[in-house]
C-alpha positions as a printed Julia matrix, in Angstrom:
171×3 Matrix{Float64}:
  94.67  102.01   81.59
  93.96  105.56   80.59
  92.23  108.08   82.79
  89.12  109.37   80.99
  89.22  112.75   82.69
  90.02  115.55   80.26
  92.42  117.13   82.81
  94.55  114.01   82.58
  94.36  113.49   78.81
  98.14  113.9    78.51
  98.71  111.22   81.22
  98.34  107.48   81.3
  97.56  105.44   84.49
  98.94  101.89   84.3
 100.6    99.06   86.17
 104.3    99.5    86.79
 107.0    97.57   84.93
 110.43   96.57   86.3
 112.16   99.18   84.15
 110.11  101.92   85.99
 111.85  101.21   89.3
 114.63  103.75   88.87
 112.25  106.57   87.8
 109.83  105.7    90.65
 112.71  105.86   93.18
 113.67  109.29   91.75
 110.09  110.54   91.89
 109.73  109.5    95.55
 113.09  111.14   96.34
 112.06  114.34   94.6
 108.82  114.66   96.62
 110.89  115.64   99.64
 108.21  114.45  102.01
 108.07  110.67  101.63
 110.39  108.19  103.22
 112.8   107.09  100.46
 113.14  103.32  100.35
 115.9   101.44   98.68
 115.87  101.27   94.82
 115.58   97.47   95.28
 112.25   97.88   97.09
 110.78   99.8    94.12
 111.97   97.05   91.78
 110.27   94.48   94.03
 107.04   96.49   93.99
 107.11   96.73   90.21
 107.79   93.04   89.77
 105.71   91.33   92.45
 103.03   93.9    93.39
 102.27   95.47   90.04
  98.59   94.52   90.19
  98.16   96.82   93.25
 100.56   99.59   92.3
  99.85  102.51   89.94
 102.2   104.45   87.72
 101.22  107.7    86.01
 103.25  108.34   82.88
 103.22  111.34   80.51
 102.01  110.39   77.06
 104.66  112.49   75.25
 107.9   111.16   73.88
 109.64  111.55   77.28
 107.15  109.17   79.02
 108.2   110.71   82.33
 106.7   109.06   85.44
 104.85  111.75   87.37
 102.82  109.64   89.8
 103.08  106.44   91.76
 101.15  104.46   94.32
 102.66  101.45   96.07
 100.09   99.15   97.57
  99.41   95.55   98.48
  96.74   93.35   99.99
  98.03   91.99  103.31
  98.01   88.17  103.29
  95.95   88.08  106.47
  93.52   90.84  105.42
  92.45   90.08  101.85
  89.5    92.47  102.12
  91.97   95.35  102.65
  94.4    97.13  100.35
  97.22   98.85  102.19
  98.6   101.88  100.36
 102.23  102.38  101.26
 103.09  105.52   99.36
 101.37  108.08   97.1
 103.81  110.18   95.14
 102.9   112.97   92.72
 105.45  115.08   90.88
 105.4   118.72   92.02
 104.14  120.02   88.65
 101.06  117.78   88.92
 100.07  118.38   92.57
  96.74  119.93   93.46
  95.04  118.72   90.29
  93.35  115.58   91.57
  95.98  113.1    90.4
  96.3   111.39   93.78
  92.54  110.85   93.86
  92.55  109.51   90.29
  95.29  107.03   91.13
  93.49  105.84   94.26
  90.26  105.31   92.39
  92.14  103.53   89.58
  93.6   101.21   92.15
  90.27  100.47   93.74
  88.77   99.71   90.34
  91.32   97.02   89.46
  90.58   93.31   89.33
  93.15   92.79   92.12
  90.88   94.86   94.42
  87.58   93.15   93.55
  87.09   91.77   97.05
  88.59   94.78   98.81
  86.2    96.6   101.24
  88.75   98.78  103.06
  91.73  100.94  102.1
  94.35  101.55  104.77
  97.17  104.06  104.64
  99.51  105.69  107.1
 100.47  109.35  107.07
 102.38  111.69  109.29
 100.28  114.42  111.03
 102.21  117.19  109.29
 101.38  115.93  105.8
  98.16  117.96  105.45
  97.71  117.49  101.71
  97.74  113.72  102.19
  95.38  113.76  105.15
  92.98  115.98  103.14
  93.21  113.58  100.15
  92.29  110.52  102.29
  89.4   112.24  104.0
  88.11  113.41  100.61
  88.44  109.89   99.22
  86.2   108.54  102.02
  83.72  111.38  101.36
  83.7   110.62   97.58
  83.16  106.92   98.26
  80.39  107.75  100.76
  82.03  105.87  103.58
  83.81  106.22  106.89
  87.38  107.33  107.47
  88.63  106.14  110.84
  91.92  107.63  112.12
  94.18  106.12  114.76
  97.85  105.98  115.72
  99.58  103.22  113.82
 103.28  103.63  114.64
 104.25  105.97  117.48
 107.32  108.14  116.82
 109.4   106.22  119.36
 109.24  103.08  117.21
 111.39  104.77  114.54
 115.19  104.8   114.82
 116.89  108.07  115.67
 115.0   111.28  116.2
 112.82  113.36  113.99
 110.36  110.85  112.53
 106.78  111.7   113.35
 104.19  109.19  114.41
 102.31  107.51  111.54
  98.56  107.77  111.69
  96.42  105.03  110.23
  93.53  106.0   108.02
  91.04  103.15  107.46
  88.56  103.99  104.76
  85.5   101.83  104.23
  83.58   99.68  104.02
  82.87  100.06  100.34
  81.9    97.74   97.58
């Protein structure tokens, strides 16, 4: 899949491959704001959830991964796609790449019956909250916000609550 937008002509949006796992782990680590999961979890996402995950790769000889979305359709909520993480390399932030990845995901065959997108975000992550509100606006649909995981559910101290954004319904 290639994004048709001229601003992304040097980038390719595609499904992840197992060999992308290491670079995805590094990208998430480098964001400095996302919870870093085990390298194994990124390999699992690339192998078993590739139809609902998005990789953005530079088209040059380096083929560096500069964007990633991990997502899945919960088994009990087939009309919903849950987006776990949206990672964008620092050099590509603020250019609409997160939006392009989300729209690419929603346009996939794996999301044909999906009417809602859910995602959690910490209250301090303003770029993310703005992105999800803008996605709802672009899709002409609602964006409901509620507490998903209160801070006290996380081990230790210092993890903020996770808000749930439920965007939809859309066709």
